[in-house]
N, C-alpha and C positions, 0 to 999 in steps of 0.2 A: 361641633368644629371641632372638639376631639374626636368625636365618629369618624366625621372626614379623614383627621389626618391618623386615624387607624388603618381606614379605608386604605387610605395610600401609601401607607409604610405595606401592608398586605399584597395589593399589587405590585410591591416594586419586588417584596421578598418570592413573590409568583414570578415575575419574571425571570430573577436571578437562576430560582431551583429550572427555569426553561432550558439556562443556558446560556441566555441572552450577555455577549462581550459588549460592551459600551464602545460606543466611536468615542473619538476624538478627533480634533484639528491634529493634522499632523506634525506643526510646530513644538505641541504638546509633549509630543514623544519624542522629537531627536530626528525628524523629518524634516525635506522641503516640500511643500506642496507644490511649488512650480517646476521642482523636477521629478514630483511622482508623475507629473502628466506624461512624461516621458515614456510611462509603463501603456499606457494610451496610443501614443502615437507608433511606440514598437509593435505591440500588435495589429494594430490598423497598416503598417506596412508588410505584414505576413496575410492580411486578408487582403489585401490589394496585388499580393503575388499568389493569391489562389493558394496558399498554404493549407488555411484553416479558413473556417464559416466564420467564426466567433469563440470568444471565452468570457470565461469569470475570472478578472483575476481580487486578489485578497493579501493585503497586509493588515498583520497586528505588531505590535510592540508595547511594550509594559501593561500587556492585557489591556490594550483597546485598540479599535481598529481606524485607522488610518489612511488605508484604501480601500475602496470596493467599489468594482464597477462591470456592468455588463459592455460585451463590445460585438457589435456585428449580428449573425444572425444563429438561431437556434437548428432552423431548418430554410435550405435555399430554395426549396422547391416554392414550397407556401410563403417564402420570405415571412418566415416570422421570427420577430426581433428578440436577441438572447433575452433572459431575463436572469435577474440576481439568483432567483429560488430557483433557475434551472435544475434538472437532476441527469449528473452524469455517470457514465459507466465508469467505475473506480479503478478495474480491473485489476492489476497487482497493487495498486493503493490498500489494498484491503487487506496487504500481509501485516503490515505493522498491528492492525486491531488484532489479531491473531495471535499475534506476537505481545502485545498486551493483555491478552486473556490468559495464554500460558505463565508469562509475569505472575501475574495473579494469581494463580492458582501454587505459582513457585512459594509465593512469602506465605501463603497458607501452610506452607509444609507439605504438601499435597502431592506435588511433581518435585522432582531434579534436574536440573540441566543436566546430571551425566546419567539418568535413569536412560536403562534401555529402553525403548519402545515394546520392546515385547513382554514388559511390564504391565503394560496398558492395551496391548493389541497383541497376545500370545502368537496369533500367527508371523509375527515378524521374527521370530526366534529360527538362529542360525539359515540366516540369509548367507546369499550366492551372489558372487561376484562374477561378472562376463571376462573371458579372456579372448583377444582374437587372436586366430592362430598365425596372424602374417601382418603383424603391427604395423610395418612399412606400410602397407596398402590401404588405400583411402577407403571409407565407407562408399558402399554404391549407393547413389543416389534413392533409388529404388532395393526394396529386397532383401533379402539376411546376409551379414559378411557370415565368414566362415568364423566359428566362433564356441569355447567350450566354458565351463562354468568350474569357476574352484572356492570353496569355503571362505567367508568373508574373514580378515584377522579378527575383526571383533562384531558386535554390535551396532547398528548404529542407535544414536541417542537423540533426546531429546535439541540437544543441543545442536547435534549436526544437522537436521530438520530445517534449525532457525538459523543457520548461518548457510547454508546451501551446501555444507561437506561432505552429504550424508550418500550422493552417486544414485540416489532413490530417482527413477523416470528422470536423467538428468539430460537428455536429448542423446546419449550413446547408445551405442549395440545393443545394452540390457532395455534400454527406455523402448527400444522397436517392437519387444515381445509383449510391452504390456496389451496392446490393444488383441493379440491373439490370446492372452493367457489370462486376461482382467477385462473382456470389454466390458462397458458402461452400460445400463440398459435405462431407458428413462424414467422408469421408478423407482431407480435405486437410490439408496441414502449411505450416507456416512458407514452407518452401522454394517450392511451390507454390503458395500464396496470396496471401502477402504483394508479388511480382512482377507479378500479377492487380491487386490492391488497387491499386497505382501509379498505375493510368489512371484514377482517379478525381479529378476536378479539385479545388481546395484552396478553403475556401471563403471564405478571403481572404489577402491577400497579406504571405507568409510574414514573420515579427518585428513584425509591426503593431497588434495585438491579442491578448489573453490568451482564449481559450476552449477549456473539455476537449473532449479527443479521449480519449472514456471506454477505446475499446479500440485503434484502428488505427495511434496511433505508440507507442505502449510493445509492442503486438506486431513493428510493423516495429523496433522497437529490438532485441527479441527474435532478428530474424532475423539483424540487424546483427553479433551477438552468436555466433550460428552458423556467419557467411561466415568472420569473422576468427577462431576461435577452432581451427574446423577440428571443434566436438560440439555435436550438437542441442543446444537449448536446457536441457533438462530433465538434459540430460548435464552441461554446463556448471554450472549453478545445485548440483547433488549433489555434483560432484568438485570446486568451487572455493570454495562458500561454504555450503551444508549439512551438508558432512561433516564439516569443517574446524571449524565452529562445535559440530558434535554436533547440528545439528536431525533429528532424527531421525522426528519427524512432520509435517514439513512436504515436500510433493508435489503437483503437479498432478494424478496420478492416484492415489490411497490406496490402498494394499494389501487385500483385501478382510478382512480378521481386525480395520481397524479402521472398518468400518461402522456396527459399533455404538456408536461414540463420535463418530460424527457430528451434530451439532444438528442439530434441527431447523428450517427455513426457516416465519417467521412475517410475517403482515400486519394492522398493527391496523385494524379496520369497527367500526362503530357497532356489534355486537353481541358485539366482542371479539376475541380473536386467531384468525384462520385461516388453513389450508394457503394462500400462493397457488397459481397453476396449475401454477408453472415450480416447486414447492418440489421438487421430485425429480430437481433439473438434472444430465443428464448430462455427467461428464468425460468430453473424449476423452483417448484414450489416443494420437495420433497430433499434436494442435494443442496446441503449448504454449503458451498468452496469457499473456505476460509485461504483461498492462494489467490481468489479474482472474482468472486461472486457478487460484489457487494455494492451498489450504486447508491449515491448522495449528493447532497450539494455542496457548495463552496464552504458556506456559513456554519453549515452542521459539523461538517471534518473541522474546522476552525477548531471547533468546542473539543473535540478527542488530541490534536495540537497543541493546543493551548493546556491544557492541561496535562500535558508533557513538557513544554518549556516551563510550566509553574512547578516541575517536579513533582507531580504524580498526582495533582490535588485542582479542583475548578469548582466555583462557587460553596465552600467547603467539603465539597464530595472528593472526599480522597481515595482514588484508585488502588495510587502505587507510593511506594516509599521515594524518597529523590534516591536513596542508594541505590535502589534496582530501576529507576530511570537512567541512573550515570552507566551502571552496568549494560541497560540496553544498548545503548551510544556506546559505549567502547567498541574498540578492535577487537573479534574473538580470532581472526584468521591468518596473523601476519600477512606476508604480501601475497597472498594467495587473491589477491579479491582486485589488486589493480590490473590492468587490460581486458578485466574482463566484462563480457556484454556492453561493449561498446564504451566501457568506461576507460579514464586515462591510464598513461602506463604509470605512474606515480601519484602519490600522493593519498589515498586511498585506504579504506578500512571496512568490513564489515562488523555489524553489530547483531545482537538478535533482531531480526526479521528489518534491518533500517542497512541504508549504506551510512558509512559516517567520513567526512573530511577530517584528514587527519593533518596535510601539509598543501591547503587550496593555490599557494605558488607554484610548486611542484604540481598539481595536480593539474594548473589552467583556469580553474575555475573562478569565478567571481562571487565565491560563497566562503563565511566564515570558517575560521580552523574550529573544530565540534562542532557543527553542526552537523544534523544527522537526518533522513528522511527516506522517501522512494519514491517512484512514478509508475504508472499502470502506463499498460500495452495501449491507450487511445490517448496518451499523451498528458494527462493528467500528472501530478506535480506537487509534493509537499517536501519543503525544509522547516524541521525547526533547530530554532538558532539560540542558544542558550548565553552567549557571551556576548548579541543583543537583544535578549528576549523579544525574541522576534521570530513569527510565523509567517511563512509566504506561501501560498497558495495559486497554484494555476489549473484550471480547468478548461480543458478543450478537448474533442472527439478526434482529432488527427494525430497520428503521430508523426509530429516533427521536432525532431531536437534541437534543432536552434529557434524552434520558436522560446524554450526552456532556459536555453542560453541568454538570449537575448533580457528574459524578461528577469531572468539572477541579476543582469549584469544592471539594469533600469532602476532594480531596488535597490541594490547597494550604492548605484550613485548618489539616491537620496536620501543617506543617512550623512545628517549635518550637525550630530551631537552624538 
C-alpha cells in the first residue's frame, strides 16, 4: 500500500512538472457555468455567418481551467472536427514569448533595456533615418518615394525593439528598402540575416512614435538572445521556457506526427471561407522568427500565460520575478499606442512586447484594467488579467476582430464573484 501511495505521488508530481493546469467547476473559481455557455453560442454565431471554420476557447481563473472547448471544424474540405489539442499558427502571439526570453536575460544582468542593439550586433551601429523630400505627398502604392537618409539622433535600443518605437522595418519608406538591401534566402539563419538587415534605414527617429514592426524588431531580439546565451533561439526557448513549463506542443517547426493536428488557414470572402494562397506557409527549419514563427495549442500557451498571471512562476519553476512581470505589463510609450493598428483611440498602452489596458471604459473594451496580451495575424489572442487572476485564450485561423470582441464579452459576463 505504501509503495502504491509513493507511485501515485510520483505520477502526480510528474504531471505537475509536465505543466498540467487542473480543471475546476466554474462556480469554484467564481464563474457561472450557465453564463460560460454563451462563449460557445457566440462562436457558433460566427461559424453560422461563415466568419470562421472553428475555434478553441479556454478560460482559466485562480490557476484552474474553468472552460475549455473545441468548436466547429479544423478543416472544412475534409469535414474534420476541431480538437482541443489542435495546433494553431500563433503568428504575432509569438512576440510575448520573445519578450519573456529577453527579460530573463535582463534579470540575469546580461542585457539592459537601455542597451543599444549594436552592443550585441555591431552592424546596428550608426543607423540612418529616411526623410521624404515631399512629406505631404502620399507614398506611392508601388515603387519608392523620393527620399534621402540622415543620421539617426541615437541608436535603437532593446526597449525600442520591444515597444515598436524603433522605426526598424515599420512599414514606412525605409522598410521598402528591406527586400533590396537584405533579401532573405531560404537557408538564412538569424545569424546570417539580421546583420544584413541592419543596413535598412529607419522609418523614423528612434523613440519618436509607435509604429508596428511586424517582423524585423522581434527577429532581431531573437538574434540578441542567441548572441547573449550562446544557444540558437529555438534551443533557448525550448530549454529555458518550453521544457520548464511543459509546453510539449510549441515549436517553430512542428514534428511530422503533429501535421494532422494543424488547423487550416481560411480567409473570409463574400462567397464564404476560402484557403488563402499562402495557407500552407512553409516553416523554416533554420530561421527562427521570434516575431511570428511559433505554433502551439491552446493548452500549451496557457502554461506560458498562467506563468505570467502567477507573477513569473508555474509549478515551482520560476522564469521571471514578479516585479519584472509588472515591468513587462506597464505602459512604456505614453499615449503613442492609442489609435494604432486598429486599436481604440483612448485607454491603451504598450508594454514590453504586449498591449496593456489602462482604461477599459475609455477604450470601449470588455477587458479588465491592467490586463495585457497580444494577438496574431490569423486571429489567435491571449489576455492575461492580474486583477481577476484569469487567462483567456481564443484560437482561430481567420482574422475577424469581432470574434475577439464577442469572446471578451462572453468571458467577462460570466464572472459572478
